[in-house]
C-alpha positions in Angstrom: -19.5 17.8 -8.2 -15.9 16.5 -9.7 -14.7 18.8 -12.0 -12.3 16.4 -14.0 -15.4 14.6 -14.6 -17.7 17.2 -15.8 -15.0 18.3 -18.3 -14.7 14.8 -19.8 -18.5 14.4 -19.9 -18.6 17.7 -22.1 -16.0 16.6 -24.1 -17.3 13.1 -24.6 -20.7 14.7 -26.3 -18.4 16.3 -28.9 -16.8 13.1 -29.4 -19.6 10.8 -29.7 -21.3 13.4 -32.3 -18.0 12.8 -34.2 -18.3 9.0 -34.3 -15.3 8.5 -32.3 -14.9 6.1 -29.3 -13.9 8.3 -26.3 -12.7 6.2 -23.8 -9.1 5.9 -24.2 -9.1 10.1 -25.5 -11.0 11.4 -22.3 -8.3 10.0 -20.3 -6.0 12.5 -21.6 -8.1 15.5 -19.8 -6.1 16.3 -17.0 -5.1 19.2 -13.9 -2.6 20.7 -15.5 0.8 20.4 -13.8 1.6 24.1 -14.0 -0.3 27.1 -13.1 0.6 28.9 -16.1 -1.2 26.3 -18.2 -4.4 26.9 -16.5 -6.3 24.7 -14.6 -7.0 22.1 -16.8 -5.5 20.2 -20.0 -6.7 18.4 -22.5 -4.1 16.5 -24.7 -6.3 14.5 -26.8 -6.1 16.8 -30.3 -2.9 15.1 -31.0 -3.9 11.2 -30.9 -7.4 12.6 -33.1 -5.1 14.4 -35.5 -3.1 11.3 -36.1 -6.6 9.2 -36.6 -8.4 11.8 -38.5 -5.4 12.8 -41.0 -5.4 16.6 -39.8 -3.2 19.2 -38.2 -4.0 18.4 -34.1 -4.0 22.2 -34.0 -6.9 22.2 -36.5 -8.6 19.6 -34.4 -7.9 21.5 -31.7 -9.9 24.2 -32.7 -12.8 22.6 -33.8 -13.2 20.8 -30.8 -12.7 24.2 -28.9 -15.7 25.7 -31.3 -18.0 22.6 -30.7 -17.3 22.3 -27.1 -20.0 24.2 -24.5 -18.0 25.2 -21.4 -18.8 29.0 -21.5 -20.1 28.5 -18.1 -17.5 27.1 -16.3 -14.4 28.1 -17.9 -13.1 31.2 -19.7 -12.5 30.7 -23.6 -10.1 27.8 -24.2 -6.7 28.7 -25.2 -5.3 26.4 -27.9 -1.2 25.9 -27.0 2.0 24.6 -29.0 0.7 21.2 -31.1 -2.8 21.5 -29.8 -3.0 21.6 -26.3 -6.3 22.9 -24.7 -5.8 24.9 -21.8 -8.7 25.6 -19.3 -9.1 28.3 -16.7 -12.3 28.0 -14.7 -14.1 31.2 -13.9 -14.0 32.3 -10.4 -17.8 32.7 -10.2 -18.6 29.2 -11.2 -15.8 28.1 -8.6 -17.6 30.3 -6.0 -21.2 28.6 -7.1 -19.7 25.0 -6.8 -18.3 26.0 -3.4 -21.5 27.4 -1.4 -23.1 23.9 -2.6 -20.7 22.0 -1.2 -20.9 24.1 2.1 -23.9 22.5 2.9 -23.0 19.1 1.2 -22.2 16.2 3.8 -20.1 14.8 1.3 -18.4 17.9 0.2 -19.8 17.7 -3.4 -18.0 14.5 -3.8 -20.3 12.4 -6.2 -21.6 8.5 -5.9 -19.8 6.8 -8.8 -22.4 6.5 -11.5 -22.0 3.0 -12.1 -21.4 1.3 -8.6 -19.4 -2.0 -8.7 -18.8 -5.1 -5.8 -14.9 -5.5 -5.0 -13.5 -8.4 -3.2 -10.2 -7.0 -1.6 -7.8 -9.4 -0.3 -5.4 -8.0 2.1 -3.3 -7.8 5.5 -3.0 -11.6 5.2 -0.8 -12.6 8.0 0.7 -16.2 9.3 -1.3 -16.2 12.5 1.0 -18.4 14.3 3.5 -15.6 14.7 3.7 -12.0 15.4 2.9 -9.4 12.8 6.1 -7.4 11.8 7.0 -4.3 10.0 6.4 -6.5 6.6 3.0 -6.2 7.2 1.8 -2.8 7.5 1.9 -2.3 4.2 -0.5 -4.6 2.9 -2.6 -3.8 5.6 -2.6 0.0 5.2 -2.9 0.3 1.4 -5.8 -2.2 1.4 -7.7 -0.8 4.2 -7.3 2.7 2.6 -8.7 1.4 -0.9 -11.5 -0.1 0.9 -12.4 3.3 2.4 -12.1 5.2 -0.8 -14.2 2.6 -3.0 -16.8 2.4 -0.2 -16.9 6.7 0.2 -17.4 6.6 -3.6 -20.4 4.5 -3.5 -18.9 1.1 -4.2 -20.1 -2.5 -2.1 -16.9 -3.5 -0.6 -16.0 -6.7 0.8 -12.9 -6.8 2.8 -11.4 -10.6 3.5 -8.1 -11.3 5.4 -6.9 -14.3 3.7 -4.9 -15.6 6.7 -2.4 -18.4 6.8 -3.8 -20.6 9.4 -3.4 -24.0 8.1 0.3 -24.2 6.7 3.7 -25.1 8.1 4.1 -22.7 10.8 1.2 -24.4 12.6 3.3 -27.5 12.2 6.4 -25.5 14.0 4.2 -24.6 16.5 2.8 -28.0 17.1 6.2 -30.2 17.2 7.5 -26.7 19.9 4.6 -27.4 22.0 5.0 -31.2 22.1 8.8 -30.8 22.6 9.7 -27.7 24.2 6.6 -25.9 26.0 7.0 -24.1 29.3 3.4 -25.1 30.9 3.4 -22.3 33.3 4.4 -19.5 30.5 1.4 -20.8 28.4 -1.1 -20.9 31.2 0.1 -17.4 31.6 0.4 -15.8 28.7 -0.3 -18.3 25.7 0.2 -16.3 22.9 3.5 -14.9 24.0 4.7 -18.8 24.6 3.3 -19.9 20.8 5.4 -16.9 19.6 8.2 -18.1 21.9 7.9 -21.8 20.6 7.5 -20.7 16.8 10.7 -18.7 17.1 12.5 -21.5 18.5 11.5 -24.0 16.3 12.3 -21.6 13.5 16.0 -21.0 14.9 16.9 -24.7 15.1 15.4 -25.3 11.5 17.7 -22.4 10.3 20.5 -23.6 12.0 20.3 -26.9 10.7 19.5 -26.0 7.2 22.3 -23.4 7.3 24.7 -26.4 8.5 24.1 -28.4 5.8 24.3 -25.7 3.2 27.8 -24.3 4.3 28.8 -28.6 4.7 27.6 -28.8 1.2 30.3 -26.5 0.0 28.2 -25.6 -3.2 28.0 -21.8 -2.2 31.9 -21.3 -1.5 32.8 -23.4 -4.6 30.6 -20.5 -6.6 32.3 -17.7 -4.9 35.4 -18.9 -5.3 34.7 -19.6 -8.9 33.6 -15.8 -9.7 36.5 -14.4 -7.7 38.7 -16.2 -10.1 36.6 -15.0 -13.1 36.7 -11.7 -11.8 40.5 -11.6 -11.1 41.3 -13.0 -14.6 38.7 -10.3 -16.3 40.6 -7.6 -14.3 44.2 -8.7 -15.7 42.9 -8.7 -19.0 41.1 -5.1 -18.3 44.5 -3.8 -17.9 45.4 -3.8 -21.1 43.1 -1.8 -24.1 43.1 -2.7 -27.5 45.9 -0.5 -28.5 48.0 -1.6 -25.5 48.2 0.9 -23.6 48.4 0.2 -20.0 45.5 1.4 -17.4 46.5 2.0 -13.8 44.3 -1.0 -12.5 40.8 -2.7 -13.2 39.4 -0.4 -10.2 39.9 2.6 -12.0 37.0 2.5 -14.7 34.5 4.7 -14.2 31.4 3.7 -12.9 29.0 2.8 -15.2 31.5 1.7 -17.8 32.6 -1.7 -16.6 31.6 -4.6 -18.9 28.0 -5.5 -18.2 29.3 -9.2 -17.6 31.7 -7.9 -15.0 28.8 -5.8 -13.2 26.5 -8.8 -13.3 29.3 -10.7 -11.9 30.1 -8.5 -9.2 26.6 -8.3 -8.3 26.0 -12.2 -8.0 29.4 -12.3 -6.1 27.7 -9.6 -3.5 24.9 -11.4 -3.4 26.3 -14.8 -2.0 29.1 -13.2 0.0 25.7 -12.1 1.9 23.9 -15.5 1.7 27.3 -16.6 3.4 27.3 -14.5 6.0 24.0 -14.8 6.8 24.2 -18.4 7.0 27.2 -18.2 9.1 25.1 -15.7 11.4 22.5 -18.5 12.0 25.2 -21.4 12.7 27.1 -19.1 15.0 23.9 -17.9 16.9 22.8 -21.3 18.1 26.7 -22.5 18.7 27.8 -20.1 21.3 24.4 -20.9 23.0 24.7 -24.7 24.8 21.6 -24.7 25.4 20.2 -24.2 21.6 23.4 -26.3 20.5 21.9 -29.2 22.9 18.3 -28.8 21.5 19.4 -28.6 17.8 21.6 -32.1 18.2 18.9 -33.6 20.2 16.0 -32.8 17.7 17.9 -33.7 14.2 16.0 -33.3 10.8 13.9 -30.8 12.3 12.4 -29.8 9.1 11.0 -33.2 8.1 9.7 -33.6 11.4 7.6 -30.2 11.2 6.6 -31.0 8.0 5.2 -34.6 9.8 3.3 -32.4 11.8 1.6 -30.2 9.2 0.7 -33.1 7.1 -0.6 -34.8 10.3 -3.0 -32.1 11.1 -4.1 -31.8 7.4 -5.1 -35.6 7.6 -7.1 -34.8 10.6 -5.2 -36.2 13.1 -7.3 -35.9 16.1 -4.5 -34.4 18.5 -3.3 -31.9 15.9 -6.5 -31.1 14.9 -7.4 -30.4 18.9 -4.4 -28.4 19.6 -4.9 -26.4 16.6 -8.4 -25.4 17.8 -6.9 -24.5 20.9 -4.3 -22.4 19.5 -6.0 -20.3 17.2 -8.6 -18.3 19.0 -5.5 -17.0 21.0 -3.7 -16.0 18.0 -6.9 -14.6 16.1 -7.2 -12.7 19.3 -3.9 -11.0 19.0 -4.3 -9.9 15.4 -7.5 -8.4 16.2 -6.2 -6.5 19.1 -3.4 -5.0 16.6 -6.0 -4.3 13.8 -8.3 -2.4 16.6 -5.1 -0.3 17.4 -4.3 0.4 13.7 -8.6 1.0 13.4 -8.6 -1.7 10.4 -11.3 -4.1 10.3 -12.6 -6.7 8.1 -16.2 -8.0 6.7 -14.7 -11.7 6.6 -11.6 -13.5 7.8 -11.5 -16.6 5.7 -8.1 -18.1 6.1 -6.5 -21.1 4.5 -8.2 -23.7 6.6 -12.0 -22.5 5.4 -10.7 -24.0 1.8 -9.0 -27.0 2.7 -12.0 -29.7 1.9 -12.6 -27.7 -1.3 -9.3 -28.7 -2.8 -9.0 -32.3 -3.5 -12.7 -31.6 -5.2 -11.1 -28.7 -7.0 -8.0 -30.7 -8.4 -10.6 -33.5 -9.6 -12.5 -31.2 -11.5 -9.8 -29.3 -13.2 -8.2 -32.8 -14.4 -12.1 -34.1 -15.4 -12.4 -30.6 -17.5 -8.4 -31.3 -19.0 -7.3 -27.5 -17.7 -5.2 -29.6 -15.8 -2.9 -32.7 -16.2 -0.1 -35.3 -14.3 3.1 -34.5 -14.9 5.9 -36.5 -13.2 3.6 -37.5 -10.6 2.1 -34.2 -10.0 -1.0 -32.2 -11.1 -0.5 -29.0 -12.9 -1.8 -26.4 -14.9 0.0 -25.6 -18.1 -0.6 -21.8 -19.4 0.0 -20.1 -22.3 2.8 -17.6 -21.8 4.5 -19.4 -19.0 7.8 -21.6 -19.1 7.0 -23.5 -16.0 3.6 -24.8 -15.0 1.5 -23.9 -11.9 1.5 -26.9 -9.7 -1.7 -27.7 -8.0 -0.9 -30.9 -6.7 2.4 -32.2 -5.4 3.6 -35.7 -6.1 3.2 -36.5 -2.5 -0.2 -35.7 -2.6 0.2 -32.1 -0.8 -1.4 -29.2 -2.1 -0.4 -25.6 -2.6 -0.8 -22.2 -2.4 -1.8 -21.9 -5.4 -4.4 -24.3 -4.8 -5.9 -22.8 -2.1 -5.8 -19.6 -3.9 -7.8 -21.0 -6.6 -10.4 -22.6 -4.5 -10.5 -19.2 -2.6 -10.9 -17.1 -6.0 -13.9 -20.1 -6.9 -15.6 -19.4 -3.6 -15.6 -15.5 -3.8 -17.0 -15.8 -7.6 -19.7 -17.9 -6.5 -20.5 -16.2 -3.0 -20.1 -12.1 -3.8 -20.4 -12.0 -7.6 -17.7 -9.5 -7.6 -16.8 -7.1 -10.5 -13.0 -6.9 -9.6 -10.9 -8.8 -7.0 -8.2 -6.9 -5.5 -5.0 -8.5 -4.1 -2.6 -6.4 -2.2 0.6 -8.6 -2.1 3.9 -7.7 -2.2 6.1 -7.8 -5.3 7.5 -11.2 -4.8 4.6 -12.6 -5.4 3.9 -11.0 -9.1 4.8 -14.4 -11.2 2.3 -16.6 -8.8 -0.5 -14.1 -9.0 0.1 -13.9 -13.4 -0.2 -17.7 -13.3 -3.5 -17.6 -10.8 -4.9 -14.6 -12.9 -4.1 -17.3 -16.3 -6.0 -19.9 -14.5 -9.1 -18.0 -13.7 -9.7 -17.0 -17.3 -9.6 -21.0 -18.2 -11.9 -21.8 -15.4 -14.1 -19.2 -17.1 -13.7 -16.1 -14.7 -13.3 -13.7 -17.8 -15.4 -10.6 -17.0 -14.2 -10.0 -13.4 -11.2 -7.3 -13.1 -8.3 -9.3 -11.3 -5.5 -7.0 -10.0 -2.1 -7.9 -8.2 -1.8 -4.6 -6.4 1.7 -5.0 -5.4 4.1 -2.9 -3.1 7.7 -2.7 -2.3 9.7 -3.2 0.7 10.0 -1.2 4.0 14.0 -0.5 4.4 15.6 0.7 7.3 17.9 3.8 6.8 21.2 1.2 5.9 18.9 0.8 2.6 18.2 -2.9 4.0 15.1 -4.8 4.8 14.0 -3.0 8.5 15.2 -5.2 11.1 16.5 -5.2 14.6 20.0 -5.4 15.6 19.0 -9.2 16.0 18.5 -9.6 12.1 14.6 -10.1 12.9 12.0 -8.1 10.8 10.7 -5.2 13.2 7.9 -6.3 15.2 4.4 -4.2 14.4 3.4 -3.6 17.7 7.0 -2.4 18.6 7.0 -0.1 15.7 3.7 1.6 16.7 4.7 1.5 20.6 8.0 3.5 19.3 6.0 6.1 17.2 3.7 6.9 20.1 6.4 7.3 22.2 8.2 9.7 20.0 5.1 11.6 19.2 4.2 11.9 22.8 7.7 13.5 23.3 7.1 16.0 20.4 3.4 16.5 21.8 4.6 17.2 25.1 7.5 19.6 24.3 5.3 21.7 21.9 2.5 22.0 24.5 5.4 23.1 27.4 6.5 25.7 24.8 3.5 27.4 24.5 3.7 31.3 25.5 0.8 30.9 27.8 1.6 27.6 29.2 0.6 24.3 28.6 -3.1 23.6 27.6 -3.0 19.8 27.4 -3.7 17.4 30.5 -1.6 14.1 30.4 -4.1 12.1 29.4 -5.0 14.8 26.1 -1.5 14.4 25.2 -1.5 10.6 25.5 -4.8 10.4 23.2 -3.1 12.6 20.9 0.3 10.9 20.9 -1.5 7.9 19.8 -3.2 9.4 16.5 -0.4 11.4 15.8 2.2 8.3 16.3 0.0 5.8 14.5 -1.3 7.9 11.7 2.5 9.2 10.8 3.0 5.2 10.4 0.2 4.6 8.1 0.7 8.1 6.4 4.5 7.5 5.6 3.7 4.3 4.0 0.5 5.6 2.4 2.5 8.6 0.7 5.0 6.4 -1.4 4.5 5.0 -4.6 3.4 1.6 -3.5 5.8 -0.1 -6.2 8.7 1.5 -4.8 10.6 0.3 -1.6 10.8 3.2 1.2 13.0 4.2 4.1 11.5 3.7 7.4 12.3 7.1 9.3 10.6 8.1 12.4 11.9 11.5 12.5 11.0 12.4 9.2 7.3 10.9 9.7 6.5 12.8 12.5 7.9 16.0 11.4 5.5 18.8 11.6 6.6 20.3 8.1 6.5 18.3 4.7 4.2 15.8 3.4 3.4 14.1 6.8 0.4 13.3 8.9 1.8 15.0 11.6 1.8 18.2 9.2 -1.7 17.3 8.1 -3.0 17.0 12.0 -1.4 20.0 12.6 -3.1 21.7 9.5 -6.6 20.4 10.7 -6.2 21.5 14.1 -4.7 25.0 13.4 -7.9 25.6 11.2 -10.4 24.5 14.2 -8.7 27.0 16.4 -9.7 29.9 14.0 -13.3 28.8 15.2 -12.2 28.1 18.9 -10.8 31.6 19.1 -13.9 33.5 17.3 -16.6 31.6 19.7 -17.6 30.6 16.3 -19.9 26.9 15.5 -19.2 25.8 11.8 -22.4 24.2 11.8 -24.4 27.5 12.3 -22.5 28.9 9.3 -22.8 25.9 7.2 -26.8 26.3 7.7 -26.9 30.0 7.0 -26.7 29.9 3.8 -23.9 32.6 2.8 -22.2 32.1 0.0 -18.6 31.8 -1.0 -17.0 34.7 -2.8 -13.6 34.4 -4.4 -12.0 38.0 -4.8 -8.3 37.3 -4.4 -6.0 34.5 -6.1 -4.9 32.6 -2.6 -8.9 32.3 -2.3 -9.3 31.0 -5.6 -6.8 29.0 -5.5 -7.7 27.3 -2.0 -11.4 27.2 -3.7 -10.1 25.5 -6.9 -8.1 22.6 -4.6 -11.4 22.2 -2.2 -13.2 21.2 -5.1 -10.6 18.7 -6.7 -11.8 16.3 -3.8 -13.8 13.8 -5.7 -11.1 13.9 -8.9 -8.3 13.5 -6.3 -10.0 10.3 -5.1 -10.8 9.1 -8.8 -7.4 9.5 -9.6 -6.0 7.4 -6.8 -8.5 4.9 -7.9 -7.8 4.4 -11.7 -4.7 2.6 -10.5 -5.0 2.2 -7.1 -2.5 4.5 -5.6 -3.3 6.1 -2.3 -0.3 8.4 -2.4 -2.1 10.6 -5.0 -4.5 10.9 -2.3 -1.9 12.0 0.4 -0.1 14.2 -2.6 -3.6 15.9 -2.8 -4.1 16.8 1.1 -0.5 18.1 1.1 -1.5 20.5 -2.0 -4.3 21.5 -0.3 -2.7 22.1 3.4 -0.2 24.2 1.5 -2.7 26.4 -0.5 -4.6 26.6 2.8 -1.7 27.9 4.3 -0.5 30.3 1.7 -4.5 31.7 2.1 -3.9 32.0 5.9 -0.9 34.3 5.7 -2.5 36.5 3.1 -6.1 36.8 4.2 -7.2 37.7 6.9 -10.1 36.0 8.3 -11.6 36.8 12.0 -10.7 40.6 11.0 -11.9 40.7 7.5 -14.1 43.3 6.2 -17.1 43.5 5.4 -19.2 40.6 6.9 -19.8 38.6 3.5 -16.2 38.1 3.2 -15.3 37.1 6.6 -18.1 34.6 6.5 -16.6 33.3 3.2 -13.3 33.3 4.6 -14.8 30.9 7.5 -16.7 28.8 5.1 -13.8 28.3 3.2 -11.8 27.7 6.3 -14.6 25.1 7.7 -14.7 23.6 4.2 -10.5 23.0 4.4 -10.6 21.0 7.8 -13.8 19.1 6.7 -12.0 17.8 3.6 -8.3 17.4 5.3 -10.3 15.3 8.0 -12.6 13.4 5.4 -9.3 12.6 3.4 -7.3 11.2 6.6 -10.3 9.4 7.4 -10.5 7.5 4.1 -6.6 7.1 4.9 -7.2 5.2 8.4 -6.0 8.4 10.3 -7.5 10.2 12.9 -7.5 14.2 13.3 -6.8 15.6 16.6 -8.6 19.0 17.6 -5.5 20.5 19.3 -1.9 20.1 18.8 
């Protein structure tokens, strides 16, 4: 059962008897942040008192008088202005734990009202290798799918891959002009990736060269520097004529806002100039690259022409696209298998191409779109700029495809919710998409942009290689597994009685630990924040890491191996759980909070709330393990109860990690 759901149910009955709408009030019943306030706390007396024109403490007292919780909690306490604190009875907790022992679902109830969810995540461009930027969408989306399914919801995962855009125009041009036929025959995916990188490099060079030659960026940098120099002179004299040593002595945080903004803009422009110069230098230092760049001018326009031919049905480009695509999809699938990620559907941009023209005409006919300066636009309330769905040249945009995709999903799967797990830079796009969806009549579906921040290197910048490219996802996984193997081997070699693991076992454990570390490091972060990628931190056997959780699981399982016991037999014996000490009670309470941890994580689609729960559970188990002997406990009833708590802990950690897409290991 969910303790939180049960408390809210009992409060609901009281509130409804008062004629109150409980929906917003019940959210104010939460687990206590500090143990001294009990196990749970209800803060709804304050808004209720304001509504009813009464003292919050009076309202709290009346709530407590009407609330029927005597079977599960000690008499509630009223604190401060009207907080209601609950401490659960140990015997009631023990009864719930005894029931959980025999429950394959660990006492986690199914959703009372299951929904249909469509979750759009990962969505790489298939013409180029996946990089570190894809890890967040992939693992967050996969974790949400797993959690929602476990709670009984119908979940449809759809990988909306980029299989139709400009990146294929780049490969088509590269194939026709730069192909190494023998390399393509041997390793087609690697050769296609090389062609993509080469064309991208030459395009970037030409664009950078043109930007620098135009001089606008340099002029703006000079202008800002001049303004800052002038402002610095003025700042050296205060209103009273007192001299300051220099503008640089202004304490941090006291610099005028406009000057701070100018410094920030200057820094951004200087970094942009440095990147442009780097792209130019990279090509001009290589005679071969420079020759190619000169022999293939206006490359961007030529790539766009190849893309347009593909979209128009050009037989040669369509044939090549059909030849390339299976290779690209197979490479993606290989990475997904390594991550343990699967999709119900992989419907890319190409799937919707034939629907776009009809969609635009329908929107025009319904008056939901109009022609503006030759383009077809949707003018949405609350937005300064329109959403363009067909350009002047007749080309469609991401917005067009996303509208067609949404329409297809609604007609095909009839979802209650569609979640888009896409980075925060696309926020405006999704705000407009959702506003357009409401105009199309999709008013009852929940539409959510599950945004996330950027993966940073330890220098605080986007995590890149020395060459300036985003780190490839496969190389990132390889490095994590290699480092995990080193740690596993060193720990095994250091065991008092000698190594226990074979080379094959070490390799298998390293795979689970390394890949689990990458996933958990991402999922344990607040998804809306940037986070710093650090192999050493994510593979640590202490702290909130996957390796620590896997170690905690293995440590629990070692108790049963040491005692020669089969946990399955203990579960079916029907022995009761008892909680005579505080560590046992605290561990038992944490075990029963698994279901509500999932519910809270899904309220705002934040997997980090589940990782925080697992970390707290492992810590409580550690205290229990240190203070409560298990195999040597007397009498037998206490020993069996503690073994059952150990087994429940291992099962909960295993299920929690499974819902995050992470495998456990039996030994480390």
